[in-house]
Steps between C-alpha positions, in 0.01 A plus 500: 500500500479454122823494300555814292577471129641772277419446130706723271338555163179414682266650241645303210364199314621249758503728804128575473419130542770427759382782730146366489612144584719619787217697660264204463762286679513738799815701433540875535593632157666819382522554125773730373477631144619806308180511290697522177195383304276771641125446488551146373594396854172506692497129568527515880221746575284214627762417766500847657210415733720241674677631814778253421582669167712810440662669203822698452560699185872482439784359295682180599827672397453777756703416811295723728172352381627145536643559849159620614312220327730226631476622858165327555549196275558143609487375140579671169360385166702690242300544180610849396659456157502600137348183363541344158769502234340776295455739793860449612638547149303825467679657797808299606615754758164499678481120480843454657426758768169341603580132443851495647581816697175490699568137589853584611354776721246258648773247579700776670211635709323180603564352841592133553160441659308606188403231251516605134298328230609580146283389208750486216450381142609169353597681180855475632512153347512673160505288187544123528406201288173481700552126518648484850325635808673799657554460874628754749848356435484566126728778369343844492552651156271804473478651154344839582572785738182405685627147557852612590381761748267255676767231520740750657233613746425141600864437584525819704205393713604135535828631639293699754321248723224420576365507145277278285502553122247374248582467133154560363366338188310732265208615715140513379162601642298811580626774730380851588823627338479294184792404276429410139861434401508164680459216251176336618337833579610633161386199296154498660463877463601486134263211433206692648575855386670450163423145396837420343863453601828465315747276685870467427703202623193305604702219659671721761389385844425664831361404841190671642341566840181664624538829689303368800726197525790744531315676783422169670864394473605825665288410803642147500855635500432734791360213705792273409782755499712303746546215251477693170728798567822545307389338174339576166195304385347462157130584528286378214225259405637152440280417201542843338835469324350598165609632164346817361312284250356279772393803702334670202308184410387468862359854482330413169304226681318782682494751213437285187501800264858583606718495186863407566775524239827326582762688296764270345738795456580771753629534852337580831695770691450288813734205448427320828453127454504265799298259711519495877491254789314612813608199702699692763193704592282190506747342743459814713127431519343718229366428152310737271148374434312748279499380140535684172134420436411672828701804397361525147141486627583763762660727240205466264268622776734784591542625145122516456504771768735721301343785312631653180876557543632855470557609138311198356211544259154410626468201265 
């Protein structure tokens, strides 16, 4: 009998890809989502023909909904979250409720037999000199509510075994539920659609990872849960510890007309600045393999499929 996986936030940017990968690998998958983005969340329609796929409309903060959903789950991949510093700052009460309270509820309701996988963010490393690689032992110093809430959630789940946490690098790549606020996705979109970009603090660095490498790592963790459980793992691409300048110039290789202005004065609201070691995950048997070049070419194809955005002029 196939193992049964519950994916909360299953219709989101990452969940849409993870559900697809799980089904392809032979799991039974139930996606739970509250459909807060309405008609923008149609990304799993193509999975409905599979007898191994099901969907629950509900909120991960609702105890009754979660009790029902957990009843048939062997594994839980908890993706339901208010994601990004800007979204959390816009509604701090909602962000805390979804990012922390829902996780506390999950930890309370789960049974000891249920494995939880929690894709976190590595933004908890905050602002560093970006000269020394951050490992899982490095101090967590989140500088936004988003980072603080995810760090708190990670600790709640690591205290509730069995759990595997991933501190995700900045994710890139196409998804049925697209996100344009992520740095690579945003830079490529801006290059194609607007042709110019103003960048503050061009030397600030970040690590990056392709969305399908995240999905592949999820499968790897399920298969190796006995040895990986109880720890957090940085999940990023080893050769993608890049500054914003380096990333923008990489995009320009594919969009030569892209005009980039590096502002000598001014401050980016996002003050994250760090580079990351993924050695612990590599020792556990997994390494991301899809390159930034792969992602940029993928994004360029995807953005060609987009029609005129709402409220834009025809030109």
